[in-house]
N, C-alpha and C positions, 0 to 999 in steps of 0.2 A: 670338297674345295669351293669356294666362293667365287663365282664367275662375276668379276667386278666389270668386264668389259659389258656384259648383258643388263647389269644393274644400271649402269651410266647410260646404255641406250633407252631402258625403260624410264630413266629420270628424265631424259631429252625428250620423249614421246609423250610423256605424262606430268610434265613439269607443273601444270594446273593442280592436278589431283594432290600432287605431294606438297605442294605450297599451300593449298587449302587446309591441309590436316592441321597444322598448329592453329591456323585462324579458327577452324569449326570448333576444335578442341577448347580454343579459349572462350569461345562464345558461349558453349556448352557450359563450362566451368562457371563463367560469370551469371549466366541466365539461371541456371539452377540455384546459385546463391541467391540471387536477387529474390526468385520465387520462394526458395525455402525461408528467407526472413521475413516476407511479407505475410507468409502462410502461419508463422509464429504468432502474429499479431492481427490478422485479419482473416474474416469479417469479425467483427465485435459480437455480434448473434450468429447463430447457426443458420445458415442458407441451405436450401435442399429440401431433402424428404428424409426426416428421421426415421431409423437412429443411425443408418449406415449411408443413405446416398445424400451426400452434401459436405459441408466443412465450416467449422468455426475455428478462428484463431488459436492455437495452442495455448496461449497465455490466457484469453479470455476463457475458454472452456474450463481450465484449472485456475479459475480465479481465487477460489478459497485457498487452495493449496500454496499458489504463487504469493498472494497476500500474506500468508502465514509465515511465508519464508521471509519476505520483505520486513514483515514487523520483527521476527526473530531476530534477524541482522541489527535492526534497530535498537532493540531493546537490551539485547545481550553482549552487544559490542559497542554500540555508541552512546546511548543515553537511557537513563532509568527512569520510570515514572515519578519517583519523588524528585528528581532533578527538574523534570519539567514543571511539576507542580510549585515548586520552590521559586520559580522563576515568576510566577503570576502575583500581581499586584492586587491584594485583598480589596481595595477600594474599587479598583477596576472590574474585580469579578462582582462585587456587590452591584455596581452598575450595570454590567451585563446580564446578570441574571434577576435584576429587580422585578420584571413584568411577571416571569413565570413564578417567581418566588412569592410575590403578593398573591395570586391565584392559590399558590399552595398554602399559605398562610391562613387565608380564609378558611379553606376546606379545612386543614388540621384544627383551625381554632375551633369551627364547629364540633368537630369530631371530638377534640379533647374535652371541650366543655360537657357535651352531652354524655361523654363515658365518666368523667372525674366530678363533674358538678350538674347532675341530670336535673334535680328538682329547681335548682337554682337557675339553671340556663332555661328551662322550659317555662319557668316564671316569668321571666324577662319580657318587657315588652320589644318589639322588634328593632326599634331605634334604639335601645340601649344595647341590644346585641350587636346591632350596625357599628356602634360608637366604640364597642370595646374590639371589634375586629379592625376598625380602622387605626385604633391605638396602637394595636399589636403589629399592623402593616408598617405604621410608622416607624416601628423599632426593626423591621426587616435587615436594614443595612447593618445593624448591630448584631443579629442573629446570623448574619453571612459572615462577618468577621470573626465571631467567635466558633462558628463551625469550619472556617478555614483555619484556624489555629489548629483544631483538633485533626482535621484532613491533613494537614501538613506531614504530621508525625505517623498518619495512618493512612495515607494516599491508596494502598492497594485494597483498603475496605469497601471505598466508594468509586473507584475507577480501575474497570480492567481495559487497560490501553491495548493489548491484544484485540479483545472483542471491538473495541472502536476502529482501531486500524483496518482490520479484515473486513468488518461490516461495511465501512465507508469505502474500501478499495473495491470489494465485490458489488456493491451498489452501482459505482462508476467504473465499470471496466476501461473505459477510455483513459482515465487516470491511471489504472493500474498499468496500461499499456506505456503511459509515459513514463511512469518510474523505470521499467525497463528498457525502453527504447531510448529515452534521453542518457541516461547513466552510461548505457553501452553503444552509443552513437558512432564513436571511432572504431570501435571493434567490430560492429556490424559494417561499417564501411570497407574495412580491412578485410573481412570475410568474402564482400562482393568484389572487390578488386584482386584478391588472391585467386579467384577464378579465372581470371584472366593471365595471371603471371604463371601460376602452375599447371594451367590449362595449356597454355602454348608450349611449356616445356614437354609436356606429357605427349603433346600432338607431335614435336620432333622426334621423340621416340617412337611414337606410333608409325610415323613416315618411315622411319629407320627399319622397322620390324615388318612394315608391309613390303619394302625394297628386297628385304633378305627373303621372305615367307610368301608372300602373296596368299596367306591363308585367310578363308571367309571368316574366320574367329576374331581377326585382328580389330574390325570395327567394333563389333559390339563389347568385346573385352574391354578394349580400350575406353569406350562411350562410359561404361559402367565404373571402369577402375577411375576414371576422370573425375566423375562425381563423387565417389566415394572418398578418394584419396585427399583431394582438394579441401573436402570438408573436415576430414580427420586433420590434416596438418595445419590449417589455419586455426581450428580449435585449440591443438596443443601449443601454436605459437602465439595464441592470446594469453594463456594460463602458464605456461612453461617456457624456460627454467623460472624457479622465483628469484633467482640471483642473475646478474648480468654474466653470461658464460660467451666464451670465444670459440667458435668453430673454425676449423680450415685455416686457423693461424691468424686470419684476417677479419673474419666475419663475428661480429659480437651481437648477442641478442639475449633480450629479457622479456619474459610474458607482457605483453601489450599492457594488460589490465593492470598488471602489479606495478610496472614502470610509471603510470601515471596515477597511482592510487590516491596520492593527495588532491590531484585533480578531480578524481572521481568522488572521494569523500566530499569535498566541498560542494560539487554539485549535486551530490544526492542528499547532505544536508540541507542545502538551500530549497530543494523541491520537496523534501519532506515537511520542512519548517512552513514553507508559503502554501501547499497543498494538501497535506495530509494530516499533521499534528497541529491544527490551527486551535487558537483559543475557543472559536465558535464549536469546533468539533469536540473539543474536552469538556466544554460546558454542555453540550448537548448529550454526550456520554454520561457525564455525572448525574445530570436531571433524568434521562430517559433510558440510560444503560442496564444490563443485568443486575448491577449493584445499586441501582438508585434507590432501592428500598432501604437500604443501611443510611442513605444520605438522608431520607426523609424521617428516620428515626432519630437521626441526629436534630433535624428541625423540630421534630415532635417535642424532643426534650426541651428545646430552647423555647419552643411555644410554651410548653407546660409551665416554666417558670414564670413567663409574662402573663399567663392566664391566671395562674394562683394571685398574682399580685393585682390583676384586673378585677377579678371575681370578689376579691377582700374590698376593693374600693366600691364596687358595685351592689353589696349586700345589703347596706342600709337604704340603698335607692329602692330594692327590690321589696323590702320590709316594708317601707312607706307606700309603694304601689300596690302591693298584694296583701298586706298583713302579715302576720306572724309567721315566721319561716317554720315554725314547729309543725303547723298543719301541714306544710309542704312534705317534711321529711317523717 
């Protein structure tokens, strides 16, 4: 039999203890959530003594895997590399890559001439070589436009979008944190607040259990349960259910992340467009990425066409300057 008289007397004598249980449980629930969220993203770099004594934020520590997940979401669900490249203006591309292209054209021209016209190139005065290079450099916008036309239909040959995104996000872990932190800002705030709500409810159950049992296990068991259960329930409420569902006849709920999916998609797209998949990043990946050698093969092919033209024009000058070319070949 439950002795309600003794329980009432205990409540009167220790009301401060009982009143503090929901409050302490709410504080524990909230604090553990805030700390857990911060530990996901901070610190950016490992702090402590490696490998075990210290901490690094989970997202920065697993930067490559997290960046790969973010990229897979972009390329498989949101946008394709061909769509990105199709939106680029060929004239703007030519302007953006003008400086590196001029340098590349000079080097490629010398290599092409030395390989395909060795006797002719070696016999030319340096001033004539420089003139040919400058003429070909002057045609670099034309080269870029020709390459752009080819690249549009074979974008995967010269641009590894996943490598570009992963490389940039791994290099800039602060930006990687922003991708996840800003997109899930409302959900992270809800997780923190849920510690207060669910913790206080569990604290009331804890107070009732203590009043009935006075067991020494009540405090540690409920302390652990508060942290684990509130985390589990908050995460479930973020992603489940997928469709609006009514509970207890009056309470309707849909996973928070799914409910605001249009807002999330807009924010995610804006952040990616402004910070990750930028024209500068694309140009840099095309020029210096793992597939850049294929781009330079295209450049080399276009340069070869111009080299043939310029070399044909230069041949009479070389004959006049150094004599009969038959002696050279």
